N, C-alpha and C positions, 0 to 999 in steps of 0.2 A: 431482517439484515439491509443495513442501506444499500445504493446501487454504487458498490466504488465505483463504480464506471466511467462517474460524476465524477466523483472523490478527488479518480487519481488519474494523474496525467501523465502517459510515457509517449513519449518522443520518439522514434524511434532514431531519428536522426542525430537526437542528443550526442557529444559526448560519453555525459554522466552514464555511469552503469545503470542498467532495467532498478537492478534492486534501490539502488540513492534513490532515484527518481519516485520511485513508489515511500519507499521515505520518508521523503522531504514531502511530497504529497498528503501523510498520512500527517507530518507532523507540521503544517498549515491549517489541514482540516480540522484538529485539535484547538489552533494556535484561534482561529476565525469560527471557534463554537458550530461548527458544522458537528465532531465528532465531538461528543460532553463529557462530562470527569466519568468514567465507573463504564461506560461503555465498554461490549470487553469484541476488543477483532475480530474476527474468524480465526478460523484457525489454519492453516498452508495450505490445507486439499482446496477448504473450500473459499480461500482470497483469489486461489493459481486458479479455481473453476471462475471465477467469477469476472477473470480479467483476463483467462486464455491465455496464462502463463504459467511454465514449469513450474512446477512446485517447489524444487530449487531455491530460485529467483527469489522467491517469498520465503523461505528458511533462509535465507543470507540477510534480506529484508528485517524481519525481527528482531533477528541477530542486532542489527545494525541500530534497530533504537532501543536494546532493552543497552 
């Protein structure tokens, strides 16, 4: 698994919701070629563990990306 802590930027001072910040970071990683086509993102629990965030936040992220 990629080191998502280095790919996904979360700014606690930012007024944008955390799940949206995660979604934007994933989108930018795809656009910049960091995440390649057909790369499988980790599940919500695994991503939550890597980012040390609640799984509900990551579930919202995936719904936003969908």
